[in-house]
C-alpha positions in Angstrom: 6.1 24.1 -14.2 6.3 26.4 -16.9 3.5 29.4 -17.5 0.7 27.9 -19.2 -1.7 29.8 -22.0 -5.0 28.1 -20.9 -4.9 27.0 -17.3 -4.4 23.7 -18.1 -1.4 21.6 -18.4 -0.5 20.1 -21.9 -0.6 17.1 -22.9 1.7 14.1 -21.5 4.7 14.3 -23.4 4.4 11.5 -25.8 1.0 12.9 -26.9 2.1 16.5 -27.3 5.1 15.0 -29.4 2.5 12.7 -31.6 0.5 15.3 -32.5 3.3 17.7 -33.5 4.6 14.6 -35.5 0.9 14.5 -37.0 0.4 17.8 -37.4 4.0 19.0 -39.1 3.8 16.0 -41.6 0.6 16.1 -42.7 1.3 20.0 -43.5 5.3 18.9 -44.7 3.0 16.6 -47.4 0.6 19.3 -48.3 3.8 22.4 -48.6 5.7 19.9 -51.1 2.2 18.8 -53.0 2.0 22.6 -54.1 5.9 22.9 -54.6 5.7 19.9 -56.6 3.0 21.8 -58.9 5.0 25.1 -59.2 8.4 23.5 -60.4 6.9 20.7 -62.9 4.1 23.2 -64.4 1.5 21.5 -66.9 1.3 23.4 -70.4 -2.0 22.4 -71.5 -3.9 25.7 -69.0 -6.8 22.8 -68.8 -4.2 20.0 -67.5 -2.7 22.4 -65.2 -6.3 23.1 -63.7 -6.8 20.0 -63.3 -4.1 19.1 -61.4 -4.3 21.8 -59.2 -7.8 20.7 -58.3 -6.9 17.0 -57.6 -4.4 18.6 -55.2 -7.1 21.0 -53.8 -8.8 17.9 -53.0 -6.0 15.9 -51.7 -5.2 18.6 -49.0 -8.2 19.6 -48.2 -9.0 16.0 -47.3 -6.0 15.1 -45.7 -6.8 18.3 -43.2 -9.9 17.2 -42.6 -8.6 13.4 -41.5 -6.7 15.0 -39.4 -8.7 17.4 -37.6 -11.5 14.9 -36.9 -9.3 12.7 -35.3 -7.2 15.4 -33.4 -9.6 18.2 -32.7 -8.8 21.1 -30.9 -7.1 24.0 -32.8 -7.0 22.4 -36.0 -10.7 22.2 -36.1 -11.2 26.0 -35.4 -8.5 26.5 -38.2 -10.8 24.2 -40.7 -14.0 26.6 -39.5 -11.8 29.2 -40.6 -11.0 28.0 -44.3 -14.4 27.0 -45.2 -16.1 30.3 -43.9 -13.6 31.7 -46.9 -15.3 31.4 -49.7 -14.4 34.6 -51.1 -10.5 32.8 -51.7 -10.0 29.4 -50.3 -10.4 26.9 -53.5 -14.2 25.1 -53.8 -13.0 21.8 -53.1 -11.4 23.2 -49.2 -15.0 24.6 -48.9 -16.7 21.7 -50.3 -14.9 19.1 -47.5 -14.3 21.5 -44.7 -17.7 23.1 -44.5 -18.4 19.7 -42.7 -16.9 21.1 -39.5 -18.9 23.8 -39.2 -21.1 22.4 -36.6 -20.6 18.5 -37.4 -17.8 18.0 -35.7 -17.9 14.3 -34.4 -19.5 14.5 -31.5 -18.5 12.9 -28.0 -20.4 9.8 -26.4 -23.0 11.6 -23.9 -21.9 9.6 -20.8 -18.7 12.3 -20.7 -21.7 15.3 -21.1 -23.4 13.8 -18.5 -20.1 13.8 -16.4 -19.6 17.1 -17.1 -22.3 18.6 -16.9 -22.8 17.4 -12.8 -19.0 18.5 -12.8 -19.7 22.2 -13.4 -23.7 22.0 -11.9 -23.7 19.3 -9.6 -26.0 17.2 -10.8 -27.1 15.3 -13.4 -28.4 16.5 -16.6 -31.4 14.6 -15.7 -32.1 15.9 -12.7 -31.7 19.5 -13.2 -33.7 19.6 -16.5 -37.1 18.4 -17.1 -35.5 17.0 -20.6 -32.3 16.6 -21.4 -31.6 15.6 -25.5 -28.9 12.3 -25.5 -28.0 13.3 -29.1 -26.3 16.8 -29.7 -28.0 19.8 -32.2 -24.6 20.9 -33.3 -20.9 19.7 -32.2 -17.9 22.5 -33.2 -14.2 22.2 -32.1 -14.4 23.1 -28.4 -18.0 21.9 -27.0 -21.2 20.4 -28.4 -25.0 21.5 -28.1 -27.6 19.9 -26.3 -31.0 20.4 -26.9 -32.9 20.5 -23.3 -36.2 22.3 -21.8 -36.3 23.3 -18.0 -38.2 22.3 -15.3 -40.4 25.4 -15.6 -40.7 25.4 -19.5 -38.3 27.1 -21.4 -36.3 25.5 -24.4 -32.7 25.9 -24.1 -29.6 25.1 -25.9 -26.9 23.8 -23.6 -23.7 23.8 -24.9 -21.0 21.5 -22.9 -17.2 22.0 -22.9 -15.4 18.7 -24.0 -13.5 16.8 -21.1 -10.0 17.8 -21.2 -10.2 20.0 -24.6 -7.9 22.7 -22.5 -5.5 20.9 -22.3 -5.7 19.6 -26.3 -5.5 23.6 -26.3 -2.5 24.3 -24.6 -0.7 21.2 -26.6 -1.8 22.4 -29.6 -1.2 26.4 -29.1 2.6 25.1 -28.2 3.0 22.9 -31.2 1.6 25.3 -33.8 3.7 28.5 -32.5 6.8 26.1 -33.3 5.7 25.0 -36.8 4.8 28.5 -37.6 8.5 29.4 -36.2 10.0 27.0 -38.4 7.6 28.0 -41.6 8.5 32.0 -40.8 12.8 30.6 -41.3 12.1 28.5 -44.6 9.4 31.1 -46.0 9.9 34.6 -45.4 6.9 35.9 -47.2 4.7 33.7 -44.6 5.6 34.7 -41.5 2.5 34.1 -39.2 4.3 35.3 -35.8 1.8 37.8 -35.3 -0.9 35.7 -35.8 0.2 32.5 -33.5 0.5 35.6 -30.6 -2.7 36.9 -30.7 -3.8 33.2 -31.3 -2.7 32.3 -28.0 -4.2 35.4 -26.2 -7.5 35.4 -27.0 -8.3 31.1 -27.8 -8.1 30.5 -24.0 -10.8 33.0 -23.4 -13.0 30.8 -25.0 -12.7 28.3 -23.1 -14.4 30.1 -20.2 -18.5 30.0 -20.8 -19.1 32.6 -17.8 -17.1 35.6 -19.9 -19.2 33.7 -23.1 -22.4 34.7 -21.5 -21.2 37.7 -20.5 -20.3 39.1 -24.1 -23.2 37.8 -25.5 -25.0 39.9 -23.0 -22.7 43.0 -23.6 -23.3 42.5 -27.4 -27.6 42.5 -26.3 -27.3 45.5 -24.8 -25.4 47.4 -27.8 -27.6 46.1 -30.7 -31.5 46.2 -28.1 -32.4 49.0 -30.4 -32.6 46.6 -33.6 -35.2 44.5 -34.3 -33.1 42.6 -36.7 -31.1 41.1 -34.5 -31.1 38.4 -31.8 -29.2 37.2 -29.7 -30.5 34.4 -27.1 -30.8 35.0 -23.4 -28.4 33.1 -21.4 -29.7 31.7 -18.0 -27.4 32.0 -15.9 -28.9 29.6 -13.0 -27.7 26.6 -15.3 -24.5 28.8 -16.5 -21.1 27.5 -15.3 -17.2 27.9 -16.6 -17.9 25.2 -19.1 -21.7 24.6 -19.2 -23.8 27.7 -20.8 -27.3 27.4 -21.4 -29.0 29.7 -23.3 -32.5 30.2 -24.6 -33.2 27.7 -28.2 -33.8 29.8 -31.0 -35.3 27.4 -34.0 -33.5 29.1 -36.9 -31.9 28.2 -40.3 -28.0 28.1 -41.1 -27.1 31.3 -42.9 -25.2 29.7 -45.6 -28.4 27.6 -46.8 -29.1 29.9 -49.4 -32.1 27.5 -50.9 -33.9 27.3 -47.2 -33.8 31.1 -46.8 -35.2 31.7 -50.4 -38.2 29.1 -49.2 -39.2 30.9 -46.6 -39.0 34.2 -49.0 -35.8 35.7 -47.5 -33.9 38.1 -49.7 -30.3 36.4 -49.3 -28.9 40.1 -50.0 -31.4 41.6 -46.9 -29.3 39.3 -44.6 -25.9 40.8 -46.0 -26.8 44.0 -45.3 -28.1 43.4 -42.0 -25.2 41.4 -41.1 -22.9 44.2 -42.6 -24.5 46.5 -40.3 -24.5 44.6 -37.5 -20.7 44.7 -38.0 -20.2 48.0 -38.6 -22.1 49.2 -35.4 -20.0 46.4 -33.3 -16.6 47.5 -34.1 -16.7 51.0 -35.0 -19.9 52.2 -32.7 -19.5 50.0 -29.5 -16.1 49.1 -29.9 -16.9 45.2 -28.6 -17.8 42.9 -31.1 -18.6 38.7 -32.1 -15.4 38.1 -33.5 -16.3 34.8 -35.0 -19.0 35.2 -37.6 -18.8 31.6 -39.8 -21.6 29.8 -41.1 -22.1 28.0 -37.7 -23.0 30.6 -35.7 -25.2 33.2 -37.7 -28.8 32.0 -38.3 -31.8 33.9 -39.8 -35.1 33.9 -38.8 -38.2 35.1 -40.8 -38.3 39.3 -41.0 -35.1 38.8 -42.1 -33.5 38.8 -38.3 -30.2 37.3 -37.9 -29.8 35.5 -35.0 -26.0 35.8 -33.6 -24.5 32.7 -31.4 -21.5 31.8 -30.1 -19.8 34.5 -28.1 -16.4 32.4 -27.0 -14.4 35.3 -29.4 -15.3 38.6 -28.4 -13.3 41.5 -28.2 -13.2 44.4 -26.8 -11.3 47.5 -29.3 -9.9 50.5 -26.6 -11.0 53.9 -27.2 -8.4 54.8 -28.9 -8.0 52.4 -31.2 -11.7 52.6 -32.1 -11.6 56.0 -33.3 -8.3 56.1 -35.3 -9.4 52.7 -36.7 -12.7 54.7 -38.2 -10.7 57.4 -38.9 -8.4 55.0 -41.3 -11.2 53.7 -42.8 -12.9 57.1 -44.2 -9.1 58.0 -45.0 -8.7 54.8 -46.8 -12.5 55.3 -48.3 -11.1 59.1 -49.2 -8.1 57.9 -50.7 -6.0 60.4 -48.2 -2.8 59.2 -47.8 -1.4 61.4 -45.5 -4.4 60.8 -42.9 -4.1 57.3 -44.3 -0.2 57.1 -42.4 -1.2 59.2 -39.5 -4.4 56.4 -39.1 -2.1 53.7 -39.6 0.6 55.0 -37.0 -1.6 55.8 -34.5 -3.0 52.8 -33.8 0.1 50.7 -33.4 1.2 49.8 -37.4 5.2 50.4 -37.8 7.6 49.4 -40.5 10.9 48.8 -40.5 12.3 52.1 -41.6 9.1 54.3 -40.7 8.5 54.6 -44.7 5.2 56.5 -45.0 5.0 55.0 -48.5 4.5 51.0 -47.8 1.2 52.1 -45.4 -0.4 54.1 -48.1 0.4 51.2 -50.3 -1.1 48.6 -47.7 -4.0 51.2 -47.6 -4.3 50.6 -51.5 -4.0 47.6 -51.8 -7.2 46.9 -49.3 -8.9 49.5 -51.3 -8.2 48.2 -54.9 -9.0 44.6 -54.0 -12.8 45.4 -54.0 -12.4 46.2 -57.7 -14.6 48.4 -59.8 -17.6 47.1 -58.7 -17.1 47.7 -55.2 -18.5 44.2 -53.9 -18.4 43.7 -50.3 -16.3 40.2 -51.1 -13.0 39.5 -52.9 -13.3 37.1 -55.8 -10.9 33.5 -55.7 -9.2 35.1 -58.6 -8.2 38.6 -57.6 -6.7 36.9 -54.5 -3.3 36.3 -56.5 -3.2 39.4 -57.7 -3.6 40.4 -54.2 -1.3 38.6 -52.2 1.7 39.0 -54.6 1.3 42.8 -54.2 1.1 42.8 -50.9 4.4 40.6 -50.8 6.3 42.9 -52.7 5.4 45.5 -50.8 5.9 43.6 -47.4 9.7 42.5 -48.6 10.4 46.2 -49.5 10.1 47.4 -46.0 8.7 44.8 -43.5 6.1 45.7 -41.2 7.5 45.3 -37.6 3.9 45.9 -35.6 0.9 45.1 -35.7 -1.9 45.8 -33.1 -3.4 42.5 -32.4 -7.0 44.2 -32.4 -6.3 44.8 -36.1 -5.9 40.7 -36.4 -9.5 40.6 -34.8 -11.0 43.1 -37.0 -9.3 41.4 -40.3 -10.6 37.5 -38.9 -14.2 39.7 -39.2 -13.9 40.7 -42.6 -12.4 37.9 -44.2 -15.2 35.5 -42.8 -18.2 38.1 -43.7 -16.5 38.2 -47.1 -16.7 34.2 -47.0 -20.4 35.1 -46.1 -21.3 38.1 -48.6 -19.9 35.6 -51.3 -22.0 32.8 -50.3 -25.1 35.1 -50.2 -24.3 36.6 -53.8 -24.2 40.5 -51.6 -25.1 43.2 -53.6 -24.6 45.3 -51.0 -22.2 48.4 -51.1 -19.6 48.1 -48.5 -18.6 51.7 -48.7 -21.8 53.1 -48.5 -22.8 50.7 -45.9 -19.5 51.0 -43.5 -19.6 55.2 -44.1 -21.3 56.8 -41.7 -20.3 54.3 -39.2 -16.9 55.5 -40.0 -17.3 59.4 -40.6 -19.8 60.1 -37.5 -16.7 57.6 -35.3 -14.0 60.2 -37.1 -15.9 63.6 -36.2 -15.6 62.5 -32.6 -12.1 62.0 -32.8 -11.5 65.0 -34.4 -13.9 67.0 -32.0 -12.2 65.5 -28.9 -8.5 66.6 -30.7 -10.2 69.6 -31.0 -11.4 70.3 -27.3 -7.7 69.1 -26.3 -5.9 71.4 -28.2 -8.2 74.9 -27.1 -7.6 72.8 -23.2 
């Protein structure tokens, strides 16, 4: 049998073909819908806006229907899109946000059987109480509230039976579609992103690894009283069942509820931003999935991080040179920017430094003159067009996988910052973290030179 990505066999061939056709057909319809709008634009601006809005709504519903029917990787994709309130059309946000933590649940009998396989007994034999109805259901698992026999309230995350085979199939199928798209539309070459998905998504199937990731981030941020991470109960945890402390808190995107509790959303935005600056730049290990279903808020405010299935460790050299790149971009130091881009692994076709300089400028200019922590949707077409021109002139032939997950986090955070109507100055917040780590790199370099 061919080597697998997740360790599981793909679905039987007929099911794999059917999923491929379903996904391919849906995305072909979406692609042709937008192509038609481009080819036959309305002359009246209001009519053009109305047609585009209708297309967004129809396509969002197509994707939602496909994802709820097929589950797996498609639900994760929808969660990502719906978290990007800064760039995704509001029609997509409205429809796809229902998949953040309200994916159609599996029957309790499947949950109970999975618990029995992993922990050796029925949930009723292990726990004093175990709710039949999940409190959340996501792309790979659903969560049930329970109580241990010694009285602790816990959240039990149970992986869907067979989801590993679905993911294996989807990763293979979508890889094929991405390669086809790259041939048809060279400006939309997502093969590098797909390679990173192939590396990272299978890790989310190992709940023991997820528990260790949660504990590692908790240790790293233990000095912060405004961050909380649920405790892991290892005696009730296995590869496909994860049991953690249950924390009753408000979803970070529920702005009316935050305000009703006297919580300033801007304070929440600042805590979140500082937490990620520290995770990425100082510790080099970070929670890489900050969509609204994975961040909660307690009065204080205290930000609660849950679901560490997608976490990432950065090599020390990468972390320090990334800090160097951030400082160079903030200072608009072009020479330092180019050296830092190369040090973290960016390569261009002709090795022309102007491409890397232009990339750095684009990231800096995207925030606009107000330096907001998010990118408004009306700015994104201009940013994307500028990046496309840069990359067409001199394509980036190598992008480090680590930077893709950092960009994912920054993108998801940007969407949350917009929802929170954040007034946080991103540059002021990130500067002390980046400069401290850049100084460490300089000190290390000076020591090596002296040695």
